[in-house]
N, CA, C and O of each residue as an XYZ file, in Angstrom:
360
protein
N     115.694    173.841    150.711
C     116.820    172.961    149.887
C     117.127    171.798    150.926
O     116.645    170.681    150.738
N     117.926    172.066    152.014
C     117.867    171.521    153.290
C     116.977    170.188    153.326
O     117.553    169.109    153.189
N     115.628    170.232    153.501
C     114.629    169.252    153.514
C     115.131    168.197    152.696
O     115.500    167.109    153.137
N     115.140    168.680    151.000
C     115.465    167.940    149.460
C     116.353    167.116    150.164
O     116.018    165.942    150.314
N     117.834    167.649    150.804
C     119.091    167.071    150.851
C     118.363    165.842    151.764
O     118.114    164.815    151.133
N     118.048    165.865    153.017
C     117.442    165.067    154.014
C     116.358    163.869    152.921
O     116.631    162.685    152.724
N     115.638    164.314    152.588
C     114.834    163.272    151.698
C     115.447    162.471    150.858
O     115.273    161.252    150.833
N     116.242    163.134    150.080
C     117.355    162.211    149.136
C     118.276    161.372    150.471
O     118.299    160.142    150.441
N     118.735    161.842    151.182
C     119.926    160.982    151.760
C     119.106    159.439    152.394
O     119.454    158.309    152.052
N     117.831    159.787    153.490
C     116.858    159.071    154.009
C     116.354    158.372    152.609
O     115.339    157.737    152.896
N     116.543    158.283    151.719
C     115.845    157.279    150.717
C     116.866    156.323    150.117
O     116.576    155.152    149.872
N     118.404    156.992    149.821
C     119.709    156.321    149.901
C     119.712    155.192    151.374
O     119.897    153.993    151.168
N     119.538    155.599    152.519
C     119.242    154.658    153.734
C     118.708    153.889    153.280
O     119.168    152.807    152.914
N     118.003    154.129    153.225
C     116.511    152.948    153.296
C     117.125    152.398    152.069
O     117.163    151.217    152.414
N     117.699    152.419    150.724
C     118.128    151.926    149.797
C     119.290    150.435    150.285
O     119.412    149.259    149.943
N     119.913    151.329    151.197
C     121.272    150.640    151.424
C     120.801    149.915    152.894
O     121.681    149.278    153.473
N     119.379    149.988    153.557
C     118.835    148.887    154.400
C     118.334    147.765    153.494
O     118.425    146.556    153.708
N     117.752    148.423    152.375
C     116.569    147.036    151.481
C     117.988    146.321    151.041
O     117.979    145.098    151.178
N     119.283    146.936    150.501
C     119.860    146.023    149.875
C     120.736    144.996    151.408
O     120.937    143.782    151.445
N     120.964    145.695    152.119
C     121.313    144.795    153.294
C     120.499    143.526    153.663
O     121.073    142.437    153.625
N     118.788    143.631    154.125
C     117.851    142.392    154.125
C     118.344    141.527    152.453
O     118.691    140.388    152.140
N     118.256    142.041    152.167
C     118.311    141.116    150.692
C     119.476    140.321    150.885
O     119.300    139.156    151.242
N     120.425    140.664    150.745
C     121.464    139.882    151.301
C     121.491    139.243    152.465
O     121.983    138.122    152.339
N     121.179    139.490    153.488
C     120.747    138.650    154.477
C     119.705    137.232    154.054
O     119.832    136.035    154.313
N     118.511    138.109    153.190
C     117.817    136.765    153.033
C     118.196    136.011    152.060
O     117.656    134.915    151.911
N     119.042    136.377    151.336
C     119.901    135.145    150.166
C     120.518    134.482    150.496
O     120.575    133.400    149.911
N     121.551    134.810    151.917
C     122.496    134.159    152.698
C     121.688    132.785    153.226
O     121.862    131.573    153.097
N     120.779    133.587    153.844
C     119.830    132.485    154.684
C     119.182    131.617    153.600
O     119.382    130.402    153.622
N     118.496    132.115    152.750
C     118.464    130.928    151.870
C     119.431    130.028    151.142
O     119.059    128.930    150.728
N     120.482    130.401    151.000
C     121.909    129.465    150.423
C     122.362    128.475    151.241
O     122.738    127.389    150.800
N     122.355    128.893    152.935
C     123.004    128.250    153.964
C     121.453    126.991    154.044
O     121.765    125.803    153.968
N     120.573    127.182    154.126
C     119.376    126.061    153.826
C     119.298    125.430    152.965
O     118.906    124.266    153.044
N     119.744    126.161    151.556
C     119.923    124.945    150.786
C     121.041    123.991    150.800
O     121.006    122.817    150.432
N     122.314    124.834    151.406
C     123.188    123.651    151.628
C     123.331    122.634    152.701
O     123.897    121.541    152.692
N     122.626    123.317    153.702
C     122.409    122.109    154.517
C     121.600    120.871    154.120
O     121.856    119.702    154.407
N     120.481    121.391    153.339
C     119.630    120.315    152.435
C     120.560    119.434    151.744
O     120.631    118.225    151.963
N     121.164    119.976    151.030
C     121.975    119.234    150.612
C     123.345    118.000    150.993
O     123.740    116.976    150.436
N     123.809    118.872    152.406
C     124.886    117.986    152.554
C     124.159    116.790    153.235
O     124.591    115.637    153.218
N     122.768    117.276    153.962
C     121.901    116.407    154.295
C     122.033    114.517    153.366
O     122.482    113.371    153.414
N     121.323    115.398    152.725
C     121.003    114.500    151.611
C     122.342    113.419    150.920
O     122.474    112.274    150.488
N     123.212    114.741    151.179
C     124.683    113.725    150.949
C     124.978    112.322    151.724
O     125.156    111.143    151.416
N     124.919    113.293    153.166
C     125.584    111.630    154.615
C     124.515    110.981    154.140
O     124.872    110.004    153.482
N     122.792    111.173    154.223
C     121.998    109.950    153.944
C     122.159    109.333    152.741
O     121.770    108.204    153.041
N     122.427    109.284    151.713
C     122.868    108.407    150.651
C     123.610    107.643    151.082
O     123.347    106.458    151.285
N     124.888    108.306    151.341
C     126.418    107.492    152.198
C     125.484    106.205    153.178
O     125.351    104.989    153.044
N     124.999    107.160    154.115
C     124.247    106.045    154.919
C     123.507    104.790    154.331
O     123.810    103.611    154.513
N     122.405    105.330    153.538
C     121.584    104.069    153.037
C     121.973    103.098    151.938
O     121.415    102.047    151.626
N     123.449    103.887    151.226
C     124.051    103.207    150.192
C     124.992    101.930    150.895
O     125.492    100.996    150.269
N     125.096    102.224    152.687
C     125.904    101.353    153.294
C     127.581    101.718    152.122
O     128.283    100.980    151.431
N     127.605    103.008    152.393
C     129.025    103.277    151.547
C     129.813    104.282    152.861
O     130.991    104.640    152.845
N     129.017    104.522    153.706
C     129.410    105.475    155.245
C     130.146    103.883    156.188
O     129.685    102.751    156.331
N     131.500    104.560    156.680
C     132.102    103.798    157.674
C     132.844    104.466    158.547
O     134.006    104.789    158.302
N     132.332    104.690    159.475
C     132.655    105.616    160.780
C     134.066    105.179    161.131
O     134.360    104.029    160.806
N     134.919    105.859    161.696
C     134.998    107.328    162.072
C     135.797    108.072    161.311
O     136.151    109.225    161.558
N     136.277    106.987    159.768
C     137.300    108.181    159.094
C     136.891    107.811    157.416
O     137.639    107.505    156.487
N     135.241    107.992    157.462
C     135.146    107.825    155.807
C     135.174    109.715    155.607
O     134.852    110.703    156.267
N     135.794    109.387    154.223
C     136.569    110.676    153.806
C     135.349    111.287    153.192
O     134.908    112.388    153.522
N     134.788    110.445    152.207
C     133.318    111.406    151.892
C     132.396    111.918    152.494
O     131.557    112.678    152.010
N     132.505    111.368    154.147
C     131.486    112.374    154.820
C     132.582    113.096    155.420
O     132.436    112.705    156.578
N     133.263    113.628    155.445
C     134.273    114.545    155.656
C     134.258    115.526    154.401
O     134.093    116.741    154.510
N     134.425    114.939    153.350
C     133.949    116.398    152.532
C     133.153    116.913    152.506
O     133.117    118.131    152.332
N     132.180    116.160    152.672
C     130.496    116.694    153.115
C     130.623    117.936    153.486
O     130.426    118.986    152.875
N     131.135    117.610    155.048
C     131.367    118.124    156.452
C     132.444    119.683    156.040
O     132.098    120.824    156.347
N     133.742    119.336    155.306
C     134.341    120.785    155.273
C     133.811    121.222    153.861
O     134.378    122.211    153.395
N     132.578    120.515    152.915
C     132.614    122.255    151.788
C     131.419    122.767    152.649
O     131.334    123.990    152.532
N     130.365    122.192    153.564
C     129.020    122.771    154.275
C     130.096    123.880    155.004
O     129.787    125.067    155.107
N     131.287    123.389    155.453
C     132.051    124.441    156.397
C     132.452    125.437    155.301
O     131.738    126.428    155.455
N     133.175    125.587    154.394
C     133.634    126.542    153.505
C     132.642    127.168    152.983
O     132.510    128.385    153.111
N     131.970    126.559    152.449
C     130.178    127.423    152.450
C     129.910    128.743    153.011
O     129.783    129.902    152.616
N     129.861    127.793    154.567
C     129.273    128.850    155.558
C     130.280    129.992    156.173
O     130.046    131.048    156.761
N     131.863    129.141    155.678
C     133.123    130.749    155.795
C     132.768    131.340    155.048
O     132.467    132.430    155.535
N     132.537    131.298    153.755
C     131.818    132.131    152.832
C     130.714    132.816    152.934
O     130.586    133.923    152.411
N     130.037    132.386    153.439
C     128.035    133.477    153.920
C     128.731    134.485    154.692
O     128.603    135.667    154.376
N     129.679    134.035    155.970
C     129.637    134.481    156.888
C     131.085    135.870    156.552
O     131.493    136.681    157.384
N     131.464    135.747    155.386
C     132.257    136.953    155.221
C     131.178    137.870    154.321
O     131.024    139.075    154.518
N     130.598    137.253    153.499
C     129.683    138.141    152.602
C     128.582    139.094    153.308
O     128.127    140.183    152.957
N     128.293    138.179    154.567
C     127.254    139.050    155.889
C     128.315    139.678    155.968
O     128.629    140.069    154.844
N     129.142    140.021    156.847
C     130.049    140.820    157.576
C     130.545    142.362    156.701
O     130.994    143.436    157.099
N     130.175    141.781    155.262
C     130.525    142.887    153.611
C     129.855    143.301    154.183
O     130.283    143.979    155.118
N     127.993    143.133    153.954
C     126.774    144.147    154.112
C     126.767    144.447    155.498
O     125.963    145.373    155.599
N     127.159    144.214    156.479
C     127.130    144.912    157.429
C     127.656    146.262    157.880
O     127.218    147.207    158.536
N     129.147    145.849    157.043
C     129.939    147.128    156.857
C     129.454    147.940    155.493
O     129.923    149.049    155.238
N     128.997    147.639    155.094
C     128.016    148.943    154.175
C     126.791    149.236    154.427
O     126.327    150.244    153.894
N     125.895    148.362    155.374
C     125.009    149.262    156.294
C     125.377    149.770    157.396
O     124.580    150.349    158.134
N     127.002    149.585    157.746
C     127.186    150.853    159.068
C     127.302    152.256    158.155
O     126.954    153.321    158.663
N     127.846    152.199    156.683
C     128.744    152.873    156.180
C     127.363    154.099    155.978
O     127.709    155.272    155.832
N     126.370    153.883    155.979
C     125.487    154.395    155.639
C     124.988    155.608    156.930
O     124.382    156.672    156.799
N     125.387    155.110    157.838
C     125.245    156.156    159.181
C     126.116    156.406    159.569
O     126.059    157.001    160.644
N     127.528    156.123    158.960
C     128.723    157.188    159.078
C     128.550    158.892    158.498
O     128.345    159.250    157.338
N     128.670    159.539    159.417
C     128.180    160.915    159.050
C     129.438    161.820    159.145
O     129.353    163.023    158.897
């Protein structure tokens, strides 16, 4: 009976690890998309001669949006790490 219980616990841990790595992949993919989008936005500003350094408001908005999105991804990653660490707390 103890063997079965250990197998069930191991399956649960494996499922938790899979969820963690899935979350990491989704975060990485989201970050990749966000960086590409910000890069495109900044390139368009430059190409259309609407970028006027050093205080271009639109460029700051793009950078601020990217920063906020990264902060949200960091929070999501921390939650995933916490959930993973709870799997191994006995």
